[in-house]
N, C-alpha and C positions, 0 to 999 in steps of 0.2 A: 840659435842666436845667442851670442855671447853678450849678455846684458847684466849689469850690476844695479840697475835702477828699477826698483819695484815700488810704485807709488803707494801701494797698500801696506808697505812695511812701516810707514810713518805713523806715529801716534799723534796725529794732528787733529784737534777737535774741529777744525775748519774743513776737513776733507769729508765729502759725502760720496760714497760709491753707490751707484744706482744702475739699474737696467730700465729705468722709466723711459718709455718710447718718446716722450716729449723732447728729450735731448737728442735723440737719433736724427730727427729731421734737420736740426741746426748743424750737427756735425756732418751730416751727409752733404749739406751745402758747401762746407769747407772742402770735402773731397771732390765734389763735382767741379768746382772752380779750379782747384789745384790740378786736376787732370787736364785742364785746358791750357796750362802754363808750363813753360820750359824752365827747368832748373836741373843742372846735371846730376845732382845726387838725391835730392829730396824735394818733393812738391809740398809746399805748405801755404795755406791761406788762413786768414783770421777774419772774424766778423765782430762788429760791435752791435749789440742788441739792446733794445729798450722795449720793455713790455712785450717780449716775444716777437718783436718786429726788427728785421735787420736794418740798421741805420746806415752802415757802411761796411764794405768788405775790401780786403787787400791781401797782397801776397809777398813772398820773398822776392826782392827786386833790387836792381841797381838804382842808386839815387838818380832822380830825374836829371836829364841832360847828359848822362854818361852813356857812351855807345857800348853795345854788347860786344865785348872782346874776350877772347880766351883767357887773357891774363887776369881778368877780374874773377873768372869762374874756377881757375886752377887752384889747387891746394898750395899753400894755406891762405892765399889771397881772398878766396871766396868768403872767409869769415871776417875779413877786413872790409871788403867793398860792398858786399851784399847786405842790404837792410833786411832783417828778419821781418816776417809778416806782421808780427805783433807791434814792433816799433814803427814800421812804415805805416801801419793802419793808424796809429796814434798821431804820427806826423801829418797824415792826410786829414784826419779829423781836425787838428789844430789849424791847418791851412784853410779848411772850410768853415771855421768857427763853430764846429760841433762840440758841444760841451760833453765831456766824457765822464764827469763825476756821476757816480751811481749807475753807470752802464755795466753791462755784462760783456765779457770778451769770450768768444768761442774760437777754439783752435784745436785741430786734431792731435797735435803733438803737445809738449809741455814747454813753457817758456824758459829760455836760458836766463842767466843772472841779469844780463843787461835788459832783456825784455821784461822780466819780473820787476826790475826797478822802474821801468816805464809804466807798467800797470799800477804800481804803488804810487808813483809820483803824480799820475793823472787821475787818481781817485776812482779807478775802476773797482767795483765792489766784489766782483765774482768772476771766476773763469770756469769754462766748461771744456774738458779735455776728453780724449778717447784712450781708454786704458790699453787697448790692443796695439795702438800705434806707439804709445809710450813704452810698452814692453819690448818693442823692436829697437829701442835705443841701444847703441853700442857703448862699449867701455869708454870711448873717447869723450862722451858727453856725461857720463855718470856723475862725476864729482860736481860738475857745473849744475846739473839739475837737482842734485841733493842740496846744494847751497841755495839754489833758487827756491826750493820748497821751504827751506828754513826762513828765508826773508819774507816769503808770502805768509807764512804762519805768524811771524812776528808782527806783520802789518795787518793781521786779521782779514786777509783776503780769503773768501770762501772758494774752495776748489771742488767742483762737481766733476766726478770721474764716471763717465759712461762706460759700463762694463758689459758690452754685448757687441755682436756683429752689426755693421752698418750695411753690409751686402753691396759693396762697391769696391772697385779697384783702388788701391793706394800705391804710392811709390816712395820708398825710403831707402837710403843708403844703396842706391843703384839697383834696387830690386822691386819688382812689382809683386803685390800680394793682395789677397782678398781681405779687405777691411770689414 
């Protein structure tokens, strides 16, 4: 895998790398739901959690009322039309009047700059991510995720990095793999 983004390379006091099993079940939930959803290149779901209970979950998806058409999923349009799971989860929470301040967001990948900005703007206090999925990030995303890490650090968002196998199938960059 040709990756340039290694989350453990950052000297960020807000990053906690752990293999504590408590995070595994939440991340497994992301993979379970992601594997039920269609996206041509990568399956991603995100969860909003309060006191270890899932408040809301959502996925990479077209905005409501747009029909599934190839032109929306083809490169480079998919990065224009598809809402990332993290942002669409926040939109869905706002639509349902769910207060996000102080909640935790769980996602098996790492948020891009736009999603990190949403996490910061909506006062989410912590994110939980899966190191093994992040390590599969290709060069195209490397600079974006590095910048994302920088703004999360500046905003004092805690980043919990689960570093162990989930023992479930993942799908990233058109490839199935054992998460």
